[in-house]
C-alpha positions in Angstrom: 181.4 69.6 47.6 178.9 72.3 47.8 175.6 72.3 49.6 173.5 71.6 46.5 175.5 68.5 45.7 175.0 67.2 49.3 171.3 67.7 49.1 171.1 65.8 45.7 173.0 62.8 47.2 170.9 62.8 50.3 167.6 62.6 48.3 168.9 60.3 45.7 168.3 57.1 47.8 164.7 58.0 48.7 161.8 56.3 46.7 160.0 58.2 44.0 156.6 59.8 44.8 153.7 57.6 44.0 151.6 58.7 41.0 147.9 59.2 41.2 145.2 59.0 38.6 145.3 61.9 36.3 149.0 61.7 35.6 150.3 64.0 38.4 152.6 62.9 41.3 151.2 63.1 44.8 153.5 64.9 47.2 153.2 63.8 50.8 152.1 66.6 53.1 152.9 66.5 56.8 150.2 67.2 59.2 149.9 70.9 60.1 151.9 71.9 57.1 150.9 75.3 55.7 151.3 75.6 51.9 152.5 73.0 49.5 154.1 73.6 46.1 152.0 72.9 43.1 153.1 69.7 41.3 155.0 70.2 38.1 153.3 68.8 34.9 154.6 65.4 33.8 155.2 64.4 30.2 151.5 63.7 29.4 150.5 67.1 30.7 153.2 68.9 28.8 152.1 67.0 25.6 148.5 67.9 26.3 149.4 71.6 26.8 151.5 71.6 23.7 148.7 70.0 21.6 146.2 72.6 23.1 148.5 75.4 22.2 149.0 74.1 18.7 145.2 73.8 18.3 144.7 77.3 19.6 147.3 78.6 17.1 145.5 76.9 14.2 142.1 78.3 15.2 143.7 81.8 15.6 145.3 81.5 12.1 142.0 80.6 10.5 140.2 83.4 12.4 142.7 86.0 11.3 142.4 84.9 7.7 138.6 85.1 7.8 138.7 88.5 9.4 141.3 89.7 6.8 138.9 88.8 4.0 136.1 90.6 5.7 138.3 93.7 6.3 139.2 93.9 2.6 135.6 93.8 1.6 134.8 96.5 4.2 137.0 98.9 2.2 135.1 98.0 -0.9 131.9 98.7 0.9 133.3 102.1 2.1 134.4 103.2 -1.3 131.0 102.7 -2.7 129.2 104.1 0.4 131.1 107.4 0.1 129.7 108.0 -3.3 126.3 107.1 -2.1 126.6 109.5 0.8 128.0 112.4 -1.1 125.3 112.4 -3.8 122.5 110.9 -1.7 121.8 108.4 -4.4 119.7 106.3 -2.1 116.9 108.9 -2.7 116.9 107.9 -6.4 116.1 104.3 -5.3 113.1 105.3 -3.2 114.6 105.9 0.3 114.8 109.3 1.9 117.0 108.3 4.9 120.3 106.5 4.9 119.3 104.4 7.9 116.3 103.0 6.2 118.2 102.2 3.0 121.0 100.5 5.0 118.6 98.5 7.1 116.2 97.4 4.3 118.6 96.9 1.4 121.9 96.0 3.0 120.9 94.5 6.3 123.3 96.7 8.3 122.9 99.9 10.3 123.4 103.4 8.9 126.1 104.1 11.3 128.1 101.1 10.0 127.8 102.4 6.5 128.9 105.8 7.6 131.9 104.4 9.4 133.0 102.4 6.4 132.7 105.4 4.2 134.8 107.5 6.6 137.6 104.9 6.9 137.7 104.6 3.1 138.0 108.3 2.7 140.8 108.6 5.3 142.7 105.6 3.8 142.7 107.3 0.4 144.3 110.4 2.0 146.9 108.3 3.9 148.9 106.2 1.3 151.3 104.6 3.8 148.5 103.4 6.1 146.5 102.4 3.1 149.2 100.1 1.8 149.7 98.6 5.3 145.9 98.0 5.5 145.8 96.3 2.0 148.7 94.1 3.1 146.6 93.0 6.1 149.2 94.4 8.5 146.5 96.5 10.2 143.2 95.3 11.5 140.0 97.3 11.1 140.1 98.7 14.6 143.8 99.6 14.4 143.3 101.3 11.0 140.3 103.3 12.3 142.3 104.5 15.3 145.2 105.6 13.0 142.9 107.3 10.6 141.6 109.5 13.4 145.0 111.0 14.3 147.4 110.5 11.4 148.2 112.9 8.6 150.2 112.7 5.4 153.2 114.2 7.1 153.4 111.8 10.1 151.7 108.6 9.0 154.9 106.7 8.8 155.8 107.6 12.4 152.3 106.6 13.5 152.7 103.3 11.8 155.8 102.7 13.9 153.9 103.6 17.0 151.0 101.3 16.1 153.3 98.3 15.8 154.2 98.5 19.5 151.0 100.0 20.9 147.6 98.3 21.6 144.4 99.4 20.0 143.2 100.8 23.3 146.3 102.9 23.7 145.9 104.2 20.2 142.3 105.2 20.8 143.3 106.9 24.1 146.0 108.9 22.2 143.5 109.9 19.6 141.0 111.0 22.3 143.6 113.1 24.1 145.1 114.8 21.1 143.5 117.9 19.7 141.6 117.2 16.4 142.9 119.1 13.4 140.5 120.9 11.1 141.7 119.0 8.0 140.8 115.6 9.6 137.1 114.8 9.4 135.7 113.4 12.6 135.0 109.7 13.0 131.2 109.1 13.0 131.6 106.1 15.3 133.9 107.7 17.8 133.4 107.7 21.5 131.8 104.3 21.6 131.9 104.4 25.5 129.9 107.6 25.5 126.3 108.5 24.6 125.4 112.1 23.8 128.7 113.3 25.3 128.2 111.4 28.6 129.6 108.1 30.0 127.3 105.2 29.1 125.9 102.9 31.7 123.9 99.7 31.4 120.6 99.8 33.4 119.0 96.5 34.3 115.7 96.3 36.1 113.9 93.1 37.2 110.2 93.1 37.0 107.2 90.8 36.1 106.7 90.1 32.4 103.5 92.1 32.3 105.3 95.2 33.4 107.8 94.7 30.6 104.9 94.6 28.2 103.7 98.0 29.5 107.2 99.3 29.1 107.2 98.3 25.5 103.9 100.1 25.0 105.3 103.2 26.6 108.4 103.1 24.4 106.2 102.9 21.3 104.1 105.8 22.4 107.3 107.8 23.1 108.3 107.4 19.5 104.9 108.5 18.4 105.0 111.6 20.6 108.5 112.4 19.4 107.6 112.0 15.7 110.4 109.6 14.9 112.0 106.3 16.0 113.7 106.7 19.4 116.5 104.7 20.9 115.5 102.9 24.1 117.4 105.4 26.3 115.7 108.3 24.5 112.3 106.8 25.2 113.3 106.2 28.8 114.3 109.9 29.1 110.9 110.9 27.7 109.1 108.6 30.1 111.1 109.9 33.1 110.4 113.5 32.1 106.7 112.9 31.8 106.7 111.2 35.2 108.7 114.1 36.7 105.9 116.5 35.6 103.1 114.4 37.0 104.6 112.9 40.1 102.3 112.3 43.1 101.6 115.2 45.4 104.0 115.5 48.2 106.7 113.4 46.5 110.1 115.0 46.1 112.9 114.0 43.8 116.3 113.0 44.9 119.6 114.6 44.2 121.0 112.0 41.7 120.3 114.2 38.7 121.8 117.3 40.2 124.9 115.3 41.4 125.4 113.7 38.0 125.0 117.2 36.3 127.7 118.6 38.5 130.0 115.7 37.8 129.5 116.0 34.1 130.2 119.8 34.3 133.4 119.0 36.2 134.4 116.4 33.6 133.8 118.9 30.8 135.9 121.5 32.5 138.7 119.0 33.0 138.5 117.8 29.4 138.8 121.5 28.3 142.4 121.5 29.4 142.1 123.4 32.7 143.4 120.5 34.9 144.1 117.7 32.5 145.7 118.7 29.2 145.0 116.4 26.3 148.6 115.4 25.8 151.9 116.2 27.5 155.0 115.9 25.4 158.7 115.9 26.3 161.8 116.5 24.1 164.7 114.1 24.4 168.2 114.5 23.2 168.5 114.7 19.4 165.2 116.5 19.0 163.1 113.4 19.0 159.6 114.1 20.2 158.0 111.5 22.5 154.6 111.6 24.2 153.6 111.1 27.8 151.7 107.8 28.0 149.4 109.0 30.7 147.2 111.8 32.0 148.1 114.5 34.5 151.6 115.1 33.1 153.1 111.7 33.7 156.0 111.3 31.3 156.5 107.8 30.0 158.5 106.8 27.0 157.3 104.7 24.1 159.8 101.9 24.1 162.2 103.8 22.0 159.8 104.4 19.1 159.9 107.9 17.7 156.6 109.6 18.4 154.8 111.7 15.6 155.2 115.4 15.7 151.4 115.7 15.6 151.1 115.6 19.4 153.8 118.2 19.8 151.4 120.6 18.0 148.3 119.3 19.9 148.2 122.2 22.4 148.5 124.8 19.6 145.8 125.8 17.3 145.9 124.6 13.7 147.4 127.0 11.4 145.2 128.4 8.7 148.0 128.0 6.2 148.0 124.2 6.6 146.9 122.4 3.5 143.4 121.0 3.6 143.1 117.7 1.6 140.2 117.1 -0.7 138.6 114.5 1.6 137.5 117.3 3.9 134.8 118.2 1.3 132.8 115.1 2.3 133.4 115.4 6.1 130.1 117.2 6.7 128.2 114.5 4.8 130.1 111.6 6.5 129.5 113.0 10.0 125.9 114.0 9.5 123.3 112.3 11.8 121.9 109.0 10.2 118.3 109.9 10.9 118.5 113.5 9.9 115.7 114.9 7.7 116.8 115.1 4.1 117.7 118.5 2.8 118.3 119.9 -0.6 121.5 118.4 -2.0 124.4 120.7 -2.5 126.3 121.1 -5.8 128.2 118.2 -7.4 131.1 117.1 -5.2 134.4 116.1 -6.9 135.1 112.4 -6.3 138.6 111.5 -5.0 137.8 107.9 -4.6 138.7 105.0 -6.8 136.3 104.8 -9.8 132.8 104.0 -8.6 129.6 104.0 -10.6 127.6 107.2 -10.4 124.4 105.5 -11.3 122.3 104.8 -8.2 121.3 101.3 -9.3 124.8 100.2 -10.3 126.1 101.6 -7.1 123.4 99.7 -5.1 124.4 96.4 -6.9 128.0 97.0 -5.8 127.0 97.7 -2.2 124.8 94.7 -2.1 127.5 92.4 -3.5 130.0 93.7 -0.8 127.5 93.1 2.0 126.7 89.6 0.6 130.4 88.6 0.8 130.7 90.0 4.3 127.4 88.2 5.2 128.8 84.8 4.0 132.1 85.3 5.9 130.5 86.1 9.2 129.1 82.6 9.9 132.6 81.1 9.5 134.0 83.7 11.9 131.2 82.9 14.3 131.9 79.2 14.3 135.6 79.7 15.0 134.8 82.3 17.7 132.5 79.9 19.4 135.4 77.4 19.8 137.6 80.2 21.2 134.9 81.2 23.7 133.9 77.8 24.8 137.5 76.6 25.4 139.0 79.9 26.4 141.7 79.5 23.8 142.5 83.2 23.9 144.4 82.5 27.2 146.7 80.1 25.3 147.5 83.0 22.9 148.6 85.3 25.7 145.4 87.4 26.2 143.8 87.7 29.6 140.3 88.5 28.3 138.2 87.8 25.2 137.8 91.6 24.7 141.5 92.1 24.4 141.9 89.2 22.0 139.1 90.4 19.8 140.3 94.0 19.6 144.0 93.4 19.2 144.1 90.2 17.2 140.9 90.4 15.1 139.9 94.0 15.1 136.4 93.2 16.3 134.4 94.8 19.1 133.3 92.6 22.0 129.7 93.3 21.2 130.1 91.9 17.7 132.0 88.9 19.0 129.2 88.0 21.4 126.5 88.6 18.7 128.3 86.3 16.3 128.7 83.6 18.9 125.0 83.9 19.9 124.0 83.5 16.2 126.2 80.5 15.9 124.5 78.8 18.9 121.1 79.7 17.4 121.9 77.7 14.3 121.7 74.5 16.4 118.0 75.2 17.1 116.9 74.8 13.5 118.5 73.6 10.3 116.4 76.0 8.2 117.7 79.0 10.2 121.3 77.8 10.1 121.1 77.1 6.3 119.6 80.5 5.6 122.1 82.3 7.8 125.2 80.5 6.3 124.0 81.0 2.7 123.5 84.7 3.3 119.8 84.7 2.7 119.3 86.3 6.1 121.0 89.7 6.6 122.7 90.6 9.9 119.7 92.7 11.0 117.2 90.0 10.2 119.1 87.3 11.9 119.6 89.3 15.1 115.9 90.3 15.1 114.7 86.7 14.9 116.9 85.5 17.8 114.4 86.1 20.7 111.5 84.2 19.1 113.4 81.4 17.3 112.8 77.7 18.2 112.8 74.4 16.4 109.0 74.5 15.6 108.6 78.0 14.2 112.0 78.6 12.6 110.9 77.7 9.0 107.9 80.1 9.3 110.0 82.9 10.7 112.7 82.5 8.0 110.0 82.5 5.3 108.5 85.6 6.9 111.8 87.4 6.9 112.3 86.6 3.3 108.9 88.0 2.4 108.4 91.3 4.3 110.4 94.4 5.1 112.7 94.5 8.0 110.4 97.2 9.6 107.5 94.8 9.5 109.6 91.9 10.7 110.7 93.9 13.7 107.2 95.0 14.5 106.0 91.3 14.4 108.7 90.1 16.6 108.0 92.9 19.1 104.3 92.1 19.0 104.9 88.3 19.7 107.3 89.1 22.6 104.8 91.6 24.1 102.0 89.1 23.8 104.2 86.5 25.6 104.8 88.9 28.4 101.1 89.6 28.8 99.7 86.1 28.4 102.7 84.0 29.5 103.6 80.7 27.9 100.1 80.3 26.5 101.0 82.8 23.8 102.5 81.3 20.7 105.9 82.4 19.3 104.8 81.7 15.8 104.6 84.7 13.4 101.2 86.5 13.3 99.0 86.3 10.2 100.4 88.2 7.2 99.0 91.7 6.8 97.2 91.6 10.1 96.9 94.7 12.2 99.2 94.5 15.2 97.2 95.9 18.1 99.2 96.3 21.3 98.7 93.3 23.7 99.5 95.6 26.6 96.5 97.9 25.9 94.1 95.8 28.0 96.4 96.1 31.0 96.2 99.9 30.8 92.4 99.7 30.2 92.0 97.5 33.3 94.1 100.0 35.3 91.8 102.8 34.1 88.6 100.8 35.0 89.9 99.9 38.5 90.7 103.6 39.1 87.1 104.6 38.2 85.7 101.9 40.5 87.6 103.3 43.5 90.5 100.8 43.5 94.1 101.9 43.5 95.6 102.2 40.0 98.7 104.2 40.4 98.7 107.7 39.0 96.1 107.2 36.2 93.3 108.5 38.5 95.3 111.3 40.1 97.2 113.1 37.4 95.7 112.1 34.1 94.0 114.7 31.8 90.7 112.9 32.5 90.6 114.6 35.9 90.7 118.0 33.9 93.6 119.2 36.1 97.0 120.5 35.2 99.8 117.9 35.5 101.1 118.0 39.1 98.4 120.4 40.4 96.0 119.6 43.2 92.7 121.3 44.1 91.7 121.8 47.7 88.6 119.6 47.3 90.7 116.8 45.8 93.3 117.1 48.6 90.5 116.8 51.2 89.0 113.8 49.5 92.4 112.1 49.3 93.1 112.8 53.0 89.8 111.1 54.0 90.3 108.2 51.7 93.2 106.2 53.3 91.1 104.9 56.2 88.6 103.2 53.9 91.0 102.3 51.1 93.9 101.0 53.3 92.6 97.3 53.4 92.5 97.2 49.6 95.9 98.9 49.3 97.3 96.4 51.8 95.9 93.5 49.8 97.4 94.9 46.6 100.8 95.3 48.2 100.7 91.7 49.5 99.8 90.5 46.0 102.7 92.5 44.6 105.2 91.0 47.0 104.1 87.5 46.1 104.2 88.0 42.4 107.0 86.3 40.4 109.6 88.5 38.9 110.5 86.7 35.7 111.6 89.4 33.3 114.2 92.1 32.9 114.4 95.5 31.3 117.9 96.4 30.1 119.3 99.2 28.0 122.4 101.4 27.8 121.9 105.1 28.5 123.8 108.2 29.6 124.4 108.5 33.3 122.1 111.6 33.6 119.2 109.7 32.1 119.6 106.8 34.5 119.9 109.2 37.4 116.7 111.0 36.4 114.8 107.7 36.0 115.9 106.5 39.4 114.8 109.8 41.0 111.4 109.5 39.3 111.0 105.9 40.5 111.7 107.1 44.0 108.9 109.6 43.7 106.5 106.9 42.5 107.6 104.3 45.1 105.4 103.1 47.9 106.6 102.2 51.4 106.9 98.4 51.7 106.2 97.8 48.0 108.6 96.1 45.5 110.7 98.4 43.4 109.1 97.3 40.2 105.8 98.5 41.6 107.1 102.1 41.2 107.9 101.5 37.6 104.5 100.0 37.0 102.8 103.1 38.5 105.0 105.4 36.4 104.3 103.5 33.2 100.5 103.4 33.8 100.5 107.2 34.3 102.6 107.9 31.3 100.7 105.6 28.9 97.4 106.9 30.1 98.4 110.5 29.7 99.8 110.1 26.2 96.8 108.1 25.0 94.5 110.7 26.4 96.0 113.5 24.2 93.6 115.1 21.7 93.4 113.0 18.5 93.8 114.3 15.0 90.4 114.7 13.3 91.7 112.8 10.2 91.3 109.0 11.0 93.8 108.0 8.4 96.8 108.7 10.7 95.5 106.5 13.5 94.6 103.7 11.1 98.1 103.7 9.7 99.7 103.7 13.2 101.0 107.3 13.0 103.8 106.4 10.7 104.7 106.7 7.0 103.3 103.7 5.1 106.0 103.7 2.4 107.7 100.3 2.8 110.8 100.5 5.0 110.3 104.1 6.1 110.8 104.8 9.8 109.5 108.4 9.8 106.7 109.4 12.2 106.9 113.2 11.9 105.5 115.6 9.2 102.9 113.1 8.1 100.8 114.0 5.0 97.4 112.6 3.9 98.2 111.4 0.4 95.6 110.5 -2.2 96.8 107.3 -4.0 94.9 108.3 -7.1 95.5 112.0 -7.4 92.5 114.2 -7.2 93.6 115.9 -10.4 93.1 112.5 -12.0 89.7 111.9 -10.6 90.7 110.4 -7.3 88.1 110.3 -4.5 88.4 111.4 -0.9 87.4 108.0 0.4 89.6 106.3 3.1 90.7 103.5 0.7 92.2 106.1 -1.6 94.2 107.9 1.2 97.3 106.9 3.1 99.7 108.5 5.5 103.2 109.3 4.2 106.0 111.5 5.4 106.7 114.9 3.8 110.0 113.7 2.3 108.4 110.7 0.5 105.3 112.8 -0.4 107.3 115.6 -2.1 110.5 113.9 -3.3 109.1 110.5 -4.0 105.4 110.3 -5.0 105.1 113.7 -6.7 108.7 113.5 -8.1 108.1 110.3 -10.0 110.6 108.1 -8.1 107.8 106.2 -6.3 104.4 105.1 -7.6 101.5 103.9 -5.5 98.3 102.2 -6.6 95.6 100.0 -5.2 93.3 100.2 -2.1 94.5 101.3 1.3 95.7 100.2 3.8 97.1 96.8 3.0 96.4 96.5 -0.7 98.6 99.4 -1.9 101.2 98.4 -4.5 104.4 100.4 -4.0 107.0 100.7 -6.8 110.2 102.1 -5.6 112.9 103.4 -7.9 110.8 103.9 -11.0 113.0 104.3 -14.0 112.6 104.7 -17.7 113.0 101.6 -20.0 113.4 99.2 -17.0 111.2 97.7 -14.3 111.1 99.5 -10.9 113.9 98.8 -8.5 111.6 97.1 -5.9 107.9 96.3 -5.7 105.9 95.8 -2.5 102.2 95.2 -1.7 101.8 96.7 1.7 104.9 95.5 3.5 105.2 92.3 1.4 108.0 92.0 -1.1 107.1 91.0 -4.7 109.5 89.0 -6.8 111.7 91.2 -9.1 110.5 91.7 -12.6 113.0 91.0 -15.4 113.8 93.8 -17.8 112.2 91.9 -20.7 108.9 91.6 -18.7 108.6 95.3 -18.2 105.3 96.6 -19.6 105.9 99.5 -22.0 103.1 101.7 -23.3 102.7 102.6 -27.0 105.6 104.5 -28.4 108.2 102.6 -26.4 108.3 104.9 -23.4 108.3 103.4 -19.9 105.3 103.9 -17.7 107.3 105.8 -15.2 108.0 108.6 -17.7 104.3 109.5 -18.1 
């Protein structure tokens, strides 16, 4: 008899371990014992785990079916979007920028539309990958990664690699391989980088009133730049302005210099000096396999033949290689979303599946595709909320939610959290939930309303979103949040009156800072470096330096009181955005220059913002008051342009129009020349809020869209269109 049998017979006569509540057996532990073995699950636990795994598999199956339906409609969206981009047909409808059309008409970003068009273009050039995509064998993220590196010659091999590799590994291979000249670049590539630099998230805790001044500074930065800026771009402008007007004697740190040196080193390494893009090795039989790592670490691919593309990655692309027809549209698909419109090139031959060339029919096709996607997203959000709340992705073999979303569903983690957040918001109000699930609220509108939504004001906000442009809705939400930061909980979250002028609630804070500086109190840099002192930014005269050196003895009690008040103030808000590392380094250096000994960190940001806002508001004004009245932006509904503004006469002077202010409005040069004077857009009525805008004027049919100010008007049926004598439409005159 062996030793194991002896042990079994010895323990056979002992009583069983007593069970404890919860279904697990309690194992006696001797005093002083070190570690005990975890009890094994009994029958009930195993049944519970089996039921949980079965439930997780069912939720996963429903999620994948919902995502597959959305993926199929994304290709339909991309096929129509490519024709729209190639011919710039959104200009015929009354929009001069792709981002404005996508936001106002489709409820998505311009970058999303460009990405869908690029994927559809590449799928048409890769038949094998296209068939696998149509059979739902590839998710959106996996198909996009393959479209960036595969060609017609090696797409079958890349498909074999994709079946055994993760999306992250495919994207890493695409990043390390040299891009061929016959493959157009992905407009949404390098999601982890901004402007060619690693992206970092900057979070700064401060009082709510400081966040309100921050919003005012971001708005002024867009005005100074002449166009809408991302938050990190506005932060860069604020930091640069603070750098030029920093207090006397303050020196900047070395963060910016160190980050610049690191970026230069990374660019040199990326150029192939130290870290080649891809290292390949040849096995017996001539099969080419890649190195699955950087710095020449040779790792096989689980026996899957690797495409020959990476074997040619270190060599330049031969000029004799065939260039497919989809390269013709590569410059259009990769153009910046907010670029100024230029004269369209000649007609581009279409290689897509048949799509309507008429702008209005193409818009109807795009709108229907986005409507289907919009109605599928609430279902995906409901299922994702169950997965997130119960962590069901662990039962499916994934360690993180990010890995499950990317590999299983083809979604980014940012989209997953946004869908889950919108699903939770539907519990606040039945009106919002009904409008969101029925597709009456677009993705952009729903996300915009999240910060101000509650049970009492949800019906009013839903009605407001249905009646105004997305640009006006975003401005109203920002105004309400800024007023809440300034006034606290006393400010209402209800929408402001319709057509009201949205004056900045943070303007009184800057004015109070200015008045306190004139009275001798401390007010940051507004008194020292503003143009009101008639001094060059950063310069100091001898008299001013003498006055400042004598002032601390008398002003120190007041300064001490302000510092004590700052230390006791409640920090109840946060400023957060994603920016390149160099921008964050510059902003931190400037905050160090504006910091005071013993003062909270947010006090340096407050001093910087007061200086920047006061300096920008003190710039010389344009003598024409029309631009200031219209907020230094184009007044055409939905337009985001702030540069190249023209003073347009609503009733042309050639037709007897006067030069009064109610007959003049600010419009951008593109809308002025290519819309109003081209006959695509018609304006009538008194300015500023009574102008009736007709976008997409066409012959024999009503205009595409009609607005009064920023308010939408109900569409006019074709039978109700007013035709002048002779049967010609009014737009043809």
